[in-house]
NULUMGU-505951 format. One record per residue (C-alpha): residue in one letter; chain; x, y, z. Coordinates in Angstrom, 1 decimal, padded with zeros to 4 digits. Example, Ala and Ser with C-alpha at 12.3 -4.5 7.8 and 13.67 -1.06 7.14 Angstrom:
! NULUMGU-505951
kolza lumdo A	kedo A	c1 012.3	c2 -004.5	c3 007.8
kolza lumdo S	kedo A	c1 013.7	c2 -001.1	c3 007.1
! end
This chain:
! NULUMGU-505951
kolza lumdo M	kedo A	c1 132.4	c2 080.9	c3 027.5
kolza lumdo R	kedo A	c1 132.3	c2 080.8	c3 023.7
kolza lumdo R	kedo A	c1 129.7	c2 083.2	c3 022.2
kolza lumdo V	kedo A	c1 128.8	c2 084.5	c3 018.8
kolza lumdo I	kedo A	c1 129.4	c2 088.2	c3 018.5
kolza lumdo D	kedo A	c1 129.2	c2 088.7	c3 014.7
kolza lumdo S	kedo A	c1 125.4	c2 088.6	c3 014.5
kolza lumdo E	kedo A	c1 123.5	c2 091.8	c3 013.8
kolza lumdo Q	kedo A	c1 120.8	c2 090.7	c3 016.1
kolza lumdo I	kedo A	c1 122.2	c2 090.2	c3 019.6
kolza lumdo Q	kedo A	c1 119.7	c2 089.1	c3 022.3
kolza lumdo A	kedo A	c1 119.7	c2 091.8	c3 024.9
kolza lumdo E	kedo A	c1 119.9	c2 090.6	c3 028.5
kolza lumdo P	kedo A	c1 118.6	c2 092.6	c3 031.4
kolza lumdo T	kedo A	c1 121.2	c2 095.2	c3 032.3
kolza lumdo P	kedo A	c1 122.1	c2 095.6	c3 036.0
kolza lumdo R	kedo A	c1 121.3	c2 099.0	c3 037.4
kolza lumdo S	kedo A	c1 125.1	c2 099.7	c3 037.8
kolza lumdo G	kedo A	c1 125.6	c2 099.2	c3 034.1
kolza lumdo P	kedo A	c1 125.5	c2 102.9	c3 033.1
kolza lumdo V	kedo A	c1 127.9	c2 103.8	c3 035.9
kolza lumdo W	kedo A	c1 130.5	c2 101.4	c3 034.4
kolza lumdo V	kedo A	c1 129.8	c2 102.8	c3 030.9
kolza lumdo V	kedo A	c1 130.6	c2 106.3	c3 032.2
kolza lumdo A	kedo A	c1 133.7	c2 105.0	c3 033.9
kolza lumdo F	kedo A	c1 134.8	c2 103.3	c3 030.7
kolza lumdo V	kedo A	c1 134.2	c2 106.4	c3 028.6
kolza lumdo A	kedo A	c1 136.3	c2 108.4	c3 031.1
kolza lumdo L	kedo A	c1 139.1	c2 105.9	c3 030.8
kolza lumdo V	kedo A	c1 139.0	c2 106.1	c3 027.0
kolza lumdo V	kedo A	c1 139.1	c2 109.9	c3 027.2
kolza lumdo C	kedo A	c1 142.1	c2 109.8	c3 029.6
kolza lumdo T	kedo A	c1 143.9	c2 107.4	c3 027.3
kolza lumdo N	kedo A	c1 143.3	c2 109.7	c3 024.3
kolza lumdo V	kedo A	c1 144.4	c2 112.8	c3 026.3
kolza lumdo G	kedo A	c1 147.5	c2 111.0	c3 027.4
kolza lumdo G	kedo A	c1 148.3	c2 110.0	c3 023.8
kolza lumdo A	kedo A	c1 147.7	c2 113.5	c3 022.6
kolza lumdo I	kedo A	c1 149.8	c2 115.4	c3 025.1
kolza lumdo F	kedo A	c1 152.3	c2 112.9	c3 026.2
kolza lumdo S	kedo A	c1 155.2	c2 115.0	c3 024.8
kolza lumdo K	kedo A	c1 154.3	c2 117.8	c3 027.3
kolza lumdo L	kedo A	c1 154.0	c2 115.5	c3 030.3
kolza lumdo L	kedo A	c1 156.7	c2 112.9	c3 029.7
kolza lumdo K	kedo A	c1 159.9	c2 114.6	c3 031.0
kolza lumdo H	kedo A	c1 158.5	c2 116.7	c3 033.8
kolza lumdo H	kedo A	c1 155.3	c2 115.0	c3 034.8
kolza lumdo P	kedo A	c1 155.9	c2 111.3	c3 034.2
kolza lumdo L	kedo A	c1 153.5	c2 110.0	c3 036.9
kolza lumdo Q	kedo A	c1 150.7	c2 112.2	c3 035.6
kolza lumdo L	kedo A	c1 151.2	c2 110.6	c3 032.2
kolza lumdo L	kedo A	c1 150.9	c2 107.2	c3 033.7
kolza lumdo M	kedo A	c1 147.7	c2 108.2	c3 035.5
kolza lumdo L	kedo A	c1 146.2	c2 109.0	c3 032.1
kolza lumdo S	kedo A	c1 147.6	c2 105.9	c3 030.3
kolza lumdo S	kedo A	c1 149.6	c2 102.9	c3 031.4
kolza lumdo R	kedo A	c1 150.5	c2 101.6	c3 027.9
kolza lumdo N	kedo A	c1 153.8	c2 099.8	c3 027.7
kolza lumdo R	kedo A	c1 155.6	c2 102.6	c3 025.8
kolza lumdo Y	kedo A	c1 154.7	c2 105.1	c3 028.6
kolza lumdo L	kedo A	c1 155.8	c2 102.6	c3 031.3
kolza lumdo V	kedo A	c1 159.1	c2 102.2	c3 029.6
kolza lumdo L	kedo A	c1 159.7	c2 105.9	c3 028.8
kolza lumdo T	kedo A	c1 158.8	c2 107.0	c3 032.4
kolza lumdo A	kedo A	c1 160.8	c2 104.3	c3 034.2
kolza lumdo P	kedo A	c1 164.2	c2 106.1	c3 034.1
kolza lumdo L	kedo A	c1 162.5	c2 109.4	c3 035.2
kolza lumdo T	kedo A	c1 161.0	c2 108.1	c3 038.5
kolza lumdo S	kedo A	c1 161.9	c2 105.9	c3 041.4
kolza lumdo F	kedo A	c1 160.5	c2 102.4	c3 041.4
kolza lumdo A	kedo A	c1 157.9	c2 102.6	c3 044.1
kolza lumdo P	kedo A	c1 155.7	c2 105.4	c3 042.8
kolza lumdo W	kedo A	c1 156.2	c2 104.3	c3 039.2
kolza lumdo A	kedo A	c1 155.1	c2 100.7	c3 040.1
kolza lumdo L	kedo A	c1 152.2	c2 101.9	c3 042.3
kolza lumdo V	kedo A	c1 150.7	c2 104.3	c3 039.7
kolza lumdo G	kedo A	c1 151.2	c2 101.8	c3 036.9
kolza lumdo A	kedo A	c1 149.6	c2 099.0	c3 038.9
kolza lumdo V	kedo A	c1 146.6	c2 101.1	c3 040.1
kolza lumdo R	kedo A	c1 146.0	c2 102.4	c3 036.5
kolza lumdo L	kedo A	c1 146.1	c2 098.8	c3 035.2
kolza lumdo F	kedo A	c1 143.7	c2 097.7	c3 038.0
kolza lumdo V	kedo A	c1 141.2	c2 100.5	c3 037.3
kolza lumdo A	kedo A	c1 141.1	c2 099.6	c3 033.6
kolza lumdo A	kedo A	c1 140.8	c2 095.9	c3 034.4
kolza lumdo L	kedo A	c1 138.0	c2 096.4	c3 036.9
kolza lumdo V	kedo A	c1 136.0	c2 098.8	c3 034.6
kolza lumdo C	kedo A	c1 136.3	c2 096.6	c3 031.5
kolza lumdo H	kedo A	c1 135.5	c2 093.4	c3 033.4
kolza lumdo M	kedo A	c1 132.3	c2 095.0	c3 034.8
kolza lumdo I	kedo A	c1 131.4	c2 096.4	c3 031.4
kolza lumdo G	kedo A	c1 131.6	c2 092.8	c3 030.1
kolza lumdo R	kedo A	c1 129.7	c2 091.4	c3 033.1
kolza lumdo C	kedo A	c1 126.9	c2 094.0	c3 032.7
kolza lumdo Y	kedo A	c1 126.5	c2 094.0	c3 028.9
kolza lumdo G	kedo A	c1 127.9	c2 090.7	c3 027.7
kolza lumdo D	kedo A	c1 127.9	c2 090.4	c3 023.9
kolza lumdo R	kedo A	c1 126.9	c2 094.0	c3 023.4
kolza lumdo A	kedo A	c1 130.0	c2 095.2	c3 025.2
kolza lumdo L	kedo A	c1 132.2	c2 093.0	c3 022.9
kolza lumdo R	kedo A	c1 130.4	c2 094.5	c3 019.9
kolza lumdo W	kedo A	c1 131.2	c2 098.0	c3 021.0
kolza lumdo F	kedo A	c1 134.9	c2 097.1	c3 020.9
kolza lumdo W	kedo A	c1 134.9	c2 096.3	c3 017.2
kolza lumdo K	kedo A	c1 132.3	c2 098.9	c3 016.2
kolza lumdo F	kedo A	c1 133.6	c2 102.0	c3 018.0
kolza lumdo L	kedo A	c1 137.1	c2 101.3	c3 019.3
kolza lumdo G	kedo A	c1 139.0	c2 100.4	c3 016.2
kolza lumdo M	kedo A	c1 139.4	c2 096.7	c3 017.0
kolza lumdo P	kedo A	c1 138.7	c2 094.4	c3 014.1
kolza lumdo Q	kedo A	c1 135.8	c2 092.0	c3 014.6
kolza lumdo E	kedo A	c1 138.0	c2 089.0	c3 013.7
kolza lumdo Q	kedo A	c1 140.5	c2 090.0	c3 016.4
kolza lumdo V	kedo A	c1 137.8	c2 090.2	c3 019.1
kolza lumdo A	kedo A	c1 136.6	c2 086.7	c3 018.0
kolza lumdo R	kedo A	c1 140.1	c2 085.4	c3 018.1
kolza lumdo F	kedo A	c1 140.7	c2 086.7	c3 021.6
kolza lumdo E	kedo A	c1 137.4	c2 085.2	c3 022.7
kolza lumdo G	kedo A	c1 138.5	c2 081.8	c3 021.6
kolza lumdo Q	kedo A	c1 141.9	c2 082.1	c3 023.1
kolza lumdo V	kedo A	c1 140.6	c2 083.3	c3 026.5
kolza lumdo A	kedo A	c1 138.0	c2 080.5	c3 026.5
kolza lumdo K	kedo A	c1 140.7	c2 077.9	c3 026.0
kolza lumdo A	kedo A	c1 143.4	c2 079.3	c3 028.3
kolza lumdo E	kedo A	c1 142.1	c2 082.1	c3 030.5
kolza lumdo W	kedo A	c1 144.8	c2 081.3	c3 033.1
kolza lumdo L	kedo A	c1 147.5	c2 082.2	c3 030.5
kolza lumdo M	kedo A	c1 145.8	c2 084.9	c3 028.5
kolza lumdo V	kedo A	c1 144.8	c2 087.1	c3 031.5
kolza lumdo P	kedo A	c1 148.3	c2 087.4	c3 033.0
kolza lumdo F	kedo A	c1 150.0	c2 087.8	c3 029.6
kolza lumdo F	kedo A	c1 147.5	c2 090.4	c3 028.3
kolza lumdo V	kedo A	c1 146.9	c2 092.0	c3 031.7
kolza lumdo G	kedo A	c1 146.7	c2 095.4	c3 030.1
kolza lumdo S	kedo A	c1 144.2	c2 094.4	c3 027.4
kolza lumdo N	kedo A	c1 140.7	c2 095.9	c3 027.7
kolza lumdo I	kedo A	c1 139.1	c2 093.3	c3 025.5
kolza lumdo V	kedo A	c1 140.5	c2 090.4	c3 027.5
kolza lumdo W	kedo A	c1 139.1	c2 091.9	c3 030.7
kolza lumdo A	kedo A	c1 135.7	c2 092.5	c3 029.0
kolza lumdo L	kedo A	c1 135.7	c2 088.9	c3 027.9
kolza lumdo T	kedo A	c1 136.3	c2 087.7	c3 031.5
kolza lumdo G	kedo A	c1 133.3	c2 089.8	c3 032.5
kolza lumdo A	kedo A	c1 131.1	c2 088.5	c3 029.8
kolza lumdo A	kedo A	c1 132.1	c2 085.0	c3 030.9
kolza lumdo K	kedo A	c1 131.2	c2 085.9	c3 034.6
kolza lumdo T	kedo A	c1 134.7	c2 084.8	c3 035.8
kolza lumdo S	kedo A	c1 134.9	c2 085.4	c3 039.5
kolza lumdo W	kedo A	c1 137.4	c2 087.8	c3 041.0
kolza lumdo R	kedo A	c1 138.7	c2 085.1	c3 043.3
kolza lumdo R	kedo A	c1 140.0	c2 083.4	c3 040.2
kolza lumdo L	kedo A	c1 141.1	c2 086.6	c3 038.4
kolza lumdo A	kedo A	c1 142.9	c2 088.3	c3 041.3
kolza lumdo P	kedo A	c1 146.0	c2 086.0	c3 041.4
kolza lumdo M	kedo A	c1 146.1	c2 086.2	c3 037.6
kolza lumdo F	kedo A	c1 146.0	c2 090.0	c3 037.7
kolza lumdo L	kedo A	c1 148.7	c2 090.2	c3 040.4
kolza lumdo L	kedo A	c1 151.0	c2 087.8	c3 038.5
kolza lumdo G	kedo A	c1 150.5	c2 089.5	c3 035.2
kolza lumdo T	kedo A	c1 150.9	c2 093.0	c3 036.6
kolza lumdo A	kedo A	c1 154.1	c2 092.2	c3 038.6
kolza lumdo G	kedo A	c1 155.6	c2 090.4	c3 035.6
kolza lumdo R	kedo A	c1 154.8	c2 093.3	c3 033.2
kolza lumdo L	kedo A	c1 156.1	c2 096.0	c3 035.5
kolza lumdo L	kedo A	c1 159.3	c2 094.1	c3 036.4
kolza lumdo L	kedo A	c1 160.0	c2 093.2	c3 032.7
kolza lumdo L	kedo A	c1 159.4	c2 096.8	c3 031.5
kolza lumdo R	kedo A	c1 161.5	c2 098.3	c3 034.3
kolza lumdo W	kedo A	c1 164.4	c2 095.9	c3 033.5
kolza lumdo L	kedo A	c1 164.2	c2 096.8	c3 029.8
kolza lumdo A	kedo A	c1 164.2	c2 100.5	c3 030.6
kolza lumdo H	kedo A	c1 167.3	c2 099.9	c3 032.7
kolza lumdo E	kedo A	c1 169.1	c2 097.8	c3 030.1
kolza lumdo F	kedo A	c1 168.4	c2 100.4	c3 027.4
kolza lumdo R	kedo A	c1 168.5	c2 103.4	c3 029.6
kolza lumdo S	kedo A	c1 170.6	c2 105.6	c3 027.3
kolza lumdo Q	kedo A	c1 168.3	c2 104.9	c3 024.3
kolza lumdo V	kedo A	c1 165.2	c2 105.5	c3 026.4
kolza lumdo L	kedo A	c1 166.6	c2 108.8	c3 027.7
kolza lumdo S	kedo A	c1 167.5	c2 109.8	c3 024.1
kolza lumdo V	kedo A	c1 163.9	c2 109.3	c3 023.1
kolza lumdo V	kedo A	c1 162.7	c2 111.3	c3 026.1
kolza lumdo N	kedo A	c1 165.1	c2 114.2	c3 025.3
kolza lumdo W	kedo A	c1 164.1	c2 114.1	c3 021.6
kolza lumdo T	kedo A	c1 160.5	c2 114.2	c3 022.6
kolza lumdo N	kedo A	c1 161.1	c2 117.2	c3 024.9
kolza lumdo R	kedo A	c1 163.1	c2 119.0	c3 022.3
kolza lumdo Y	kedo A	c1 160.4	c2 118.7	c3 019.6
kolza lumdo Q	kedo A	c1 157.5	c2 119.0	c3 022.0
kolza lumdo I	kedo A	c1 155.3	c2 121.3	c3 019.9
kolza lumdo P	kedo A	c1 155.4	c2 119.5	c3 016.6
kolza lumdo I	kedo A	c1 155.0	c2 116.1	c3 018.3
kolza lumdo L	kedo A	c1 152.0	c2 117.6	c3 020.3
kolza lumdo V	kedo A	c1 150.4	c2 118.8	c3 017.1
kolza lumdo A	kedo A	c1 150.9	c2 115.5	c3 015.3
kolza lumdo S	kedo A	c1 149.7	c2 113.5	c3 018.3
kolza lumdo V	kedo A	c1 146.5	c2 115.5	c3 018.7
kolza lumdo A	kedo A	c1 145.8	c2 115.1	c3 014.9
kolza lumdo I	kedo A	c1 146.4	c2 111.4	c3 015.0
kolza lumdo V	kedo A	c1 144.1	c2 110.9	c3 018.1
kolza lumdo V	kedo A	c1 141.3	c2 113.0	c3 016.5
kolza lumdo L	kedo A	c1 141.5	c2 111.3	c3 013.1
kolza lumdo A	kedo A	c1 141.6	c2 107.8	c3 014.7
kolza lumdo N	kedo A	c1 138.5	c2 108.5	c3 016.8
kolza lumdo V	kedo A	c1 136.6	c2 110.1	c3 013.9
kolza lumdo R	kedo A	c1 137.4	c2 107.0	c3 011.7
kolza lumdo N	kedo A	c1 136.3	c2 104.6	c3 014.5
kolza lumdo F	kedo A	c1 133.0	c2 106.4	c3 015.1
kolza lumdo R	kedo A	c1 132.2	c2 106.7	c3 011.4
kolza lumdo R	kedo A	c1 132.8	c2 103.1	c3 011.0
kolza lumdo G	kedo A	c1 130.8	c2 102.3	c3 014.1
kolza lumdo R	kedo A	c1 127.8	c2 104.2	c3 012.7
! end
């Protein structure tokens, strides 16, 4: 599974016809995640499930847990994680090393971190995939390695169930603190919204400038 991704000259392999479809899907997911990060303060208290549809990052899973019943929260969270896993896996399967290069050129992930994840997944895929079930780069690595879904499916189910149950339990144990954060976010919604939009825009500008 080990590949070299730090070379400027990457041998291009034939791209499957479905490749552009997965690229568009991946860009859509990135846009959704950025939109969620920018406007989370407006959605959090009154539209928590819509926020999870945009982004299923751990902080949003924890913050939305006390605001929704378990079944819809877990369903939306699991589906969002699965969609991201599927798209990133297929990006890696279609584009291989080129996809990994995109992560460190345009998405703000250091090249050394990508290489480190690559080595760790190669050594212990059975551990890394469930533990980092929400990591785009890990799923892209499984795609580049052509790992079968028969092997990945149980790892995804185990990792997703473990993550959702752990985060739900943490949200329950620290319910008062989580609700305090939710109320504070709702109270200062406008300044948080402005700051969030600015951070998202600046982060993306920095990533694309560095990628060029």
